[in-house]
Structure formats: structure tokens, C-alpha cells
Backbone as CSV, one residue per row, in Angstrom:
resi,resn,N_x,N_y,N_z,CA_x,CA_y,CA_z,C_x,C_y,C_z
1,GLN,-34.402,13.048,-179.930,-35.863,13.528,-180.714,-37.082,13.112,-179.682
2,VAL,-37.991,14.151,-179.737,-39.028,13.973,-178.922,-39.967,12.958,-179.504
3,GLN,-40.658,12.147,-178.369,-41.490,10.946,-179.285,-42.727,11.184,-178.349
4,LEU,-44.027,11.694,-178.967,-44.890,11.637,-178.169,-45.966,10.706,-178.481
5,ALA,-46.968,10.510,-177.289,-48.021,9.558,-177.310,-49.037,10.217,-176.746
6,GLU,-50.180,10.303,-177.259,-51.741,11.005,-176.661,-52.130,9.661,-176.056
7,SER,-52.984,10.012,-174.935,-53.877,8.732,-174.147,-55.107,9.636,-173.460
8,GLY,-55.810,8.838,-173.206,-57.150,9.355,-172.316,-58.281,9.611,-173.206
9,GLY,-58.456,9.352,-174.561,-59.701,9.851,-175.358,-60.609,8.691,-175.189
10,GLY,-61.819,8.866,-175.524,-62.841,7.888,-175.291,-64.403,8.427,-175.927
11,LEU,-65.276,7.656,-175.239,-66.641,8.373,-175.795,-67.212,8.961,-174.563
12,VAL,-67.768,9.820,-174.306,-68.503,10.534,-173.451,-69.817,11.255,-173.394
13,ARG,-70.662,11.533,-172.818,-71.772,12.086,-172.973,-71.631,13.740,-172.920
14,ALA,-72.420,14.378,-173.582,-72.240,15.999,-173.354,-72.188,16.657,-172.056
15,GLY,-71.601,17.267,-171.791,-71.502,17.837,-170.424,-70.177,17.153,-169.543
16,GLY,-69.851,15.875,-169.981,-68.876,15.359,-169.246,-67.531,15.820,-169.403
17,SER,-66.714,14.936,-168.909,-65.084,15.282,-168.736,-64.277,14.137,-169.284
18,LEU,-63.433,14.621,-169.771,-62.220,13.694,-170.181,-60.648,14.557,-169.525
19,ARG,-59.824,13.642,-169.442,-58.244,14.336,-169.491,-57.512,13.589,-170.349
20,LEU,-56.850,14.176,-171.339,-55.846,13.660,-172.142,-54.601,13.840,-171.655
21,ALA,-53.789,12.876,-171.915,-52.305,12.832,-171.523,-51.368,12.995,-172.736
22,CYS,-50.393,13.594,-172.789,-49.520,13.475,-173.931,-47.932,13.364,-173.507
23,THR,-47.418,12.107,-173.367,-46.491,11.368,-172.815,-45.216,11.427,-173.901
24,ASN,-44.275,11.944,-173.387,-42.662,11.888,-174.301,-42.035,10.641,-173.650
25,THR,-41.407,9.979,-174.601,-40.489,8.949,-174.417,-39.088,9.051,-175.014
26,GLY,-38.972,10.170,-175.571,-38.051,10.321,-176.326,-36.836,11.575,-175.534
27,PHE,-36.116,12.410,-176.204,-35.646,13.367,-175.835,-36.342,14.348,-174.914
28,THR,-35.989,15.040,-173.786,-36.730,15.751,-172.950,-37.517,16.820,-173.611
29,MET,-38.685,17.117,-173.199,-39.159,18.229,-173.835,-39.682,19.430,-172.944
30,ARG,-38.925,19.242,-171.560,-39.150,20.231,-170.684,-38.976,21.600,-170.988
31,TYR,-38.257,21.787,-172.016,-37.897,23.592,-172.545,-38.699,23.697,-173.655
32,PHE,-39.659,23.063,-173.995,-40.362,23.266,-175.312,-41.881,23.610,-174.822
33,VAL,-42.697,24.341,-175.648,-43.985,24.531,-175.544,-44.730,23.140,-176.025
34,ILE,-45.716,22.879,-175.392,-46.686,21.912,-175.771,-48.114,22.480,-176.356
35,GLY,-48.261,21.859,-177.710,-49.318,22.389,-178.359,-50.645,21.369,-178.233
36,TRP,-51.762,21.648,-178.169,-52.810,20.625,-178.633,-53.507,21.380,-179.503
37,PHE,-54.028,20.405,-180.772,-54.830,20.500,-181.832,-55.702,19.246,-181.903
38,ARG,-56.640,19.716,-182.687,-57.638,18.421,-182.983,-58.345,18.663,-184.443
39,GLN,-58.629,17.707,-184.884,-59.345,17.636,-186.453,-60.465,16.767,-186.370
40,ALA,-61.633,17.159,-186.793,-62.554,16.546,-187.074,-62.956,16.319,-188.521
41,PRO,-63.507,15.146,-188.577,-63.709,14.644,-190.202,-64.217,15.746,-191.026
42,GLY,-63.465,15.896,-191.999,-64.020,16.765,-193.096,-63.510,18.186,-192.745
43,LYS,-62.923,18.541,-191.674,-62.428,19.852,-191.379,-60.864,20.018,-191.129
44,GLU,-60.660,21.186,-191.119,-58.998,21.483,-190.901,-58.645,21.526,-189.434
45,ARG,-57.484,21.209,-189.703,-56.657,21.156,-188.085,-56.907,22.455,-187.360
46,GLU,-57.342,22.235,-186.014,-57.781,23.506,-185.310,-56.993,23.532,-183.828
47,PRO,-56.135,24.733,-183.921,-55.559,24.670,-182.560,-56.376,24.722,-181.167
48,VAL,-55.974,24.253,-180.232,-56.843,24.245,-178.950,-56.186,24.861,-177.920
49,SER,-54.792,24.513,-177.834,-54.299,25.336,-176.674,-52.707,25.058,-176.785
50,CYS,-51.882,25.815,-175.904,-50.647,25.820,-175.763,-50.167,26.170,-174.415
51,VAL,-49.104,25.458,-173.817,-48.557,25.568,-172.617,-47.309,25.633,-172.572
52,SER,-46.726,26.702,-172.130,-45.318,27.056,-171.897,-44.445,26.354,-171.113
53,SER,-43.080,26.371,-171.502,-42.192,25.429,-170.486,-41.788,26.496,-169.635
54,SER,-41.539,27.725,-169.866,-41.050,28.684,-169.080,-41.319,29.189,-167.773
55,ASP,-43.090,29.539,-168.096,-43.802,29.641,-167.061,-45.186,29.301,-166.632
56,ASN,-45.140,27.845,-167.582,-46.343,27.340,-167.642,-47.669,28.193,-168.106
57,SER,-47.257,29.239,-168.953,-48.360,30.200,-169.292,-49.297,29.254,-170.328
58,THR,-50.641,29.724,-170.554,-51.396,29.099,-171.646,-52.262,30.026,-172.484
59,PHE,-52.440,29.331,-173.432,-53.241,29.963,-174.341,-54.527,28.766,-174.860
60,TYR,-55.607,29.431,-175.296,-56.495,28.559,-175.677,-57.360,29.260,-176.819
61,GLY,-57.727,28.295,-177.856,-58.686,28.647,-178.935,-60.142,28.889,-178.183
62,ASP,-60.738,29.971,-178.830,-61.942,30.531,-178.281,-63.053,29.671,-178.194
63,SER,-63.041,28.254,-179.128,-63.943,27.460,-178.858,-63.953,26.747,-177.633
64,VAL,-62.715,26.749,-176.689,-62.583,25.870,-175.647,-62.372,26.713,-174.452
65,LYS,-61.998,28.272,-174.375,-61.664,28.895,-173.387,-62.853,28.557,-172.364
66,GLY,-62.318,28.402,-171.223,-63.354,28.364,-169.925,-63.859,27.086,-169.746
67,ARG,-63.547,26.038,-170.735,-63.814,24.597,-170.370,-62.805,23.822,-170.536
68,PHE,-61.686,23.987,-170.984,-60.432,23.151,-171.164,-59.125,23.896,-170.424
69,THR,-58.556,22.915,-169.760,-57.481,23.388,-169.197,-56.129,22.650,-169.684
70,ALA,-55.004,23.223,-169.966,-53.656,22.660,-170.212,-52.594,22.930,-169.097
71,SER,-52.029,21.887,-168.898,-51.055,21.771,-167.892,-50.064,20.940,-168.388
72,ARG,-48.954,20.826,-167.329,-47.599,19.729,-167.707,-47.074,19.571,-166.445
73,ASP,-46.446,18.529,-166.612,-45.447,17.853,-165.532,-44.263,17.547,-166.178
74,ASN,-43.411,18.443,-165.959,-41.915,18.411,-166.567,-41.229,17.095,-166.139
75,GLU,-41.395,16.709,-164.893,-40.697,15.574,-164.180,-41.069,14.216,-164.785
76,LYS,-42.353,14.388,-164.939,-43.130,13.126,-165.664,-43.086,13.315,-167.389
77,GLU,-42.709,14.305,-167.849,-42.562,14.665,-169.291,-43.977,14.200,-170.155
78,THR,-44.731,14.830,-169.074,-46.225,14.725,-169.641,-46.771,16.125,-169.703
79,GLY,-47.708,16.205,-170.899,-48.548,17.077,-170.715,-49.965,16.755,-170.650
80,TYR,-50.869,17.500,-170.135,-52.207,17.342,-169.705,-53.261,18.182,-170.447
81,LEU,-54.386,17.789,-170.825,-55.508,18.585,-171.338,-56.837,18.165,-170.529
82,GLN,-57.203,18.668,-169.499,-58.555,18.578,-168.906,-59.442,19.164,-169.821
83,MET,-60.687,18.375,-170.159,-61.480,19.058,-170.912,-62.918,18.849,-170.125
84,ASP,-63.516,19.905,-169.772,-64.734,19.890,-169.039,-66.099,20.364,-169.959
85,ASN,-67.032,20.078,-169.313,-68.209,20.596,-170.233,-68.356,20.206,-171.454
86,LEU,-67.987,19.002,-172.092,-67.775,18.523,-173.425,-68.976,18.939,-174.136
87,LYS,-69.048,19.237,-175.444,-69.896,19.299,-176.298,-69.835,18.337,-177.482
88,ALA,-70.831,18.253,-178.139,-70.848,17.446,-179.388,-69.722,17.778,-180.507
89,GLU,-69.531,19.374,-180.432,-68.836,19.728,-181.329,-67.301,19.705,-180.925
90,ASP,-67.098,19.166,-180.078,-65.731,18.827,-179.661,-65.111,17.417,-180.117
91,THR,-66.136,16.602,-180.584,-65.511,15.253,-181.203,-64.625,15.746,-182.340
92,ALA,-63.517,14.878,-182.222,-62.387,15.191,-182.820,-61.360,14.172,-182.584
93,VAL,-60.272,13.922,-183.588,-58.889,13.257,-183.016,-58.189,14.443,-182.444
94,TYR,-57.457,14.232,-181.377,-56.736,15.258,-180.648,-55.352,14.822,-180.486
95,TYR,-54.570,15.946,-180.989,-53.158,15.596,-181.141,-52.386,16.500,-180.113
96,CYS,-51.145,16.153,-179.874,-50.115,16.996,-179.146,-48.781,16.896,-179.929
97,ALA,-48.228,17.986,-179.789,-47.305,18.406,-180.500,-46.093,19.313,-179.535
98,THR,-44.691,19.252,-180.019,-43.813,20.304,-179.389,-43.074,21.074,-180.420
99,ASP,-42.991,22.331,-179.887,-41.897,23.061,-180.737,-41.055,23.894,-179.875
100,HIS,-39.763,24.035,-180.177,-38.640,24.299,-179.628,-38.661,25.665,-178.734
101,SER,-39.856,26.486,-179.115,-39.987,27.659,-178.421,-40.084,27.293,-176.879
102,PRO,-39.864,28.204,-176.071,-40.121,27.878,-174.644,-41.408,28.559,-173.934
103,ARG,-42.068,29.623,-174.970,-43.056,30.048,-174.526,-44.151,30.306,-175.452
104,CYS,-45.414,30.098,-175.222,-46.561,30.324,-175.895,-46.699,31.579,-176.279
105,THR,-47.320,32.010,-177.244,-47.890,33.554,-177.378,-49.065,33.176,-178.159
106,GLY,-49.748,34.265,-178.424,-51.000,34.372,-179.197,-51.277,33.836,-180.485
107,ASN,-50.204,33.870,-180.994,-49.992,32.998,-182.646,-49.343,31.859,-182.467
108,TYR,-49.555,30.788,-181.369,-48.627,29.789,-181.151,-49.265,28.878,-182.190
109,ALA,-50.177,28.915,-183.234,-50.603,27.883,-184.097,-49.913,28.003,-185.273
110,VAL,-49.136,29.015,-185.391,-48.213,28.802,-186.461,-46.752,28.565,-186.162
111,PHE,-46.680,28.127,-184.824,-45.157,27.815,-184.874,-44.998,26.227,-185.363
112,PRO,-43.459,26.319,-185.719,-43.353,24.922,-186.526,-43.215,23.570,-185.818
113,PHE,-44.396,23.520,-185.130,-44.425,22.300,-184.170,-43.810,20.977,-185.229
114,GLY,-42.674,20.570,-184.446,-42.118,19.359,-185.303,-42.380,17.992,-184.944
115,SER,-42.810,17.562,-183.504,-42.779,16.247,-183.215,-44.411,16.218,-182.885
116,TRP,-44.966,15.175,-183.168,-46.463,15.053,-183.146,-46.791,13.581,-182.350
117,GLY,-47.535,13.517,-181.805,-48.330,12.235,-181.263,-49.234,11.626,-182.444
118,GLN,-49.596,10.500,-182.135,-50.340,9.761,-183.292,-51.999,10.161,-183.278
119,GLY,-52.326,10.875,-181.781,-53.653,11.183,-181.953,-54.401,10.374,-181.080
120,THR,-55.530,10.807,-180.405,-56.579,10.140,-179.659,-57.890,10.523,-180.062
121,GLN,-58.860,9.518,-180.196,-60.124,9.993,-180.604,-60.992,10.424,-179.325
122,VAL,-61.699,11.453,-179.353,-62.748,11.977,-178.438,-63.781,12.014,-179.021
123,THR,-64.954,11.395,-178.544,-66.264,11.549,-179.078,-67.407,11.838,-178.224
124,VAL,-68.070,12.859,-178.342,-68.952,13.238,-177.628,-70.310,13.127,-178.225
125,SER,-71.218,12.158,-177.348,-72.425,12.184,-177.617,-73.501,13.094,-177.195
126,SER,-74.403,13.385,-177.950,-75.181,14.540,-177.457,-76.629,13.965,-176.926
């Protein structure tokens, strides 16, 4: 079973950057997509990005396109979310998750992600 843990969250000023990591300590996730999601207080969970295992292709939510970059290092069993030009509205708890699909598609938000991390808080001050 995949066991995920996010790290790298924190407090940053608007316009700043953070890099989140999603580290797996369980069964290998190298064959699975890695999804990133976020949830702000009082709001529904929002899909942020997806990175494939087969070709490292990526998809992004409209609100983060051009600012966030998802990547992965299968040797380290780790996924990354580089977040640049952060805005106050990016404030949320960020989660990573895996699904057994090898490749992301445009509707990755409905994939049955089965393994989730505990989340890491990102707070952007304006």
C-alpha cells in the first residue's frame, strides 16, 4: 500500500514561492499518477495538478496554470509541486494522492485516488 506524506508548506508572502514534496514510504508509486489537491476553509476540495507515471505529462487546474509545476522523481518515490507567484487565494491545505492509472487525462479530478497524504498547510499573506 502506498503511504504518502506531504511536506514543504508554510507561510509566504504574495509573489513568493514554495515547493511541496509528496514522499511515499510504502509500496512503490512509480507506476501511478500523482495528483495534487487543495482545500481552503469553507470550500470544496479543488484539483490542482496531475503528473503521469508513463511520460511525466501534466495537467493543471485553471487557477494555477502558468504558476505551478508538478514533477516527480520515481527513484526517490517523491512527487513535487513547485508553486511560484503565489497569491492569497492559494491559501489552503494541500494534499497529494495516487491513483493506479499510469497517465493523467483532462478529467483526472474524477480518478478514484485511493491513497492520500495528511496534507500540508500553505498560507499566503497579501
